[in-house]
N, C-alpha and C positions, 0 to 999 in steps of 0.2 A: 762879849766875852767868849761866845762860841767860836766865832770866826777868828778871833785873836789867837787862839790855841792852834789853829791850822796855819795861819798867816805868818805868825811870829818866827818860826824856823825858816820859812821861805824868805823873809825879810833879812834874817841873820845871814843866810846864804848869799843873797844879792849884795848886801853891804859889804861883806868880807871879800867877795869876789871882785867887786867893783872898786872898793875904796880901802882894800887891805894894805896896800903899800903905803897909803898915807896915814893910816891908823897905826901901823907898826904891829909887832907881835904882841905886845902888852895891851895896846888898845883893842885889838881884835879879840884877845882872850877875854878881857873884861866885858866887852860888849856882848860876845856870845854867852858868857857865863851869866850875866844879868838877865838877858833875854830868855835863856833856857830855864833859869830859876822861876821867872814869871810864867812861862809856859807850865812848868811843873806845878806851881801854885794854883794857876787857873784850872788845870785838869782835876785837881782835888775839889775845887768848888763845883765844877761840872759833875763830878762823881756824886757829890753830896746832894746837888739839886736833882739829878736824874735818878740815881739809885736809891737814895734814902728818902727823898721827898716824893718820889714817883711821878715827876713831871717830864714827860718827853718833850723834846724840841725839835721841830722841823723848820729849817730856814730855807725858804724858797728864794733862790737867787734870781732866776728868770725862767720864763716859759720858753721851752725849747721849740715845740711847735704844737698847734691846735688844728685838729681835723674833725670838724663836726662836734660831736660830743666827746671825742678823745683828746685829752690834753696831756702832754708830757712835760713835766717841769724839771728844772735843774736846781738842786738844792742839797742840803745836808740833813741828815736824820741822826739826832743824838739820842740813842736809846741805851739800855743797861749795858749791852755788849760794847757799844762804842765808848761809853764812859769808863768802863773797866779797862779796856785796851788803851785808852788814853792815859790812865794811871800807870800801867805797866810800861808802855813805850816811853813816855815822858820822864818817868823816874829813872829808868835805865839810861836814857839819853842824857839826862842831866848828870847823873853819876859818872858816866863815861867821859863827858866833857870835863868835869871836875878832876877826875883821875888822870886824863891825858895831859891836862895843863900842868898838873903837879909833876907828873912823870917826866915831862920834857923840860922842866925848869933849868936843869943843869946841862942841857945838851949844848956842846960847844959850837955846833953848826948854826943854831938859831941865835941871831944877834939883833 
C-alpha cells in the first residue's frame, strides 16, 4: 500500500506517455482519474495508520553500501509529516485532474 501511493502516479505517467495514442483522450482521462482516485484513497488510509494509530513505517528497498559497522540503506520513511503531505498533495492532485478533465470537455481541438 505504501509503495503503491508513490508508484501509481509514475505508472500513470508512463502508460499515458507510451500508450496515450492507443487509449485516446477518453481512455487516458478515465485511466488517470481512476488511478489518481486510488492514490487519493490510499493516502487517507496511510494517514489513518500513521497519524491516528501512531505506527511509523520504514520500507527498506535495498542496502546502498556497507562499510564496516556503517550501513547506508535506501528506503522510504512514512512518518506523520509524510502522511500529512500525502493527504495534501494527493487531494489537490486528484481535484486538479478532475477539474481539468471537466474544463477541457468541450475543447474543439481535442477529438
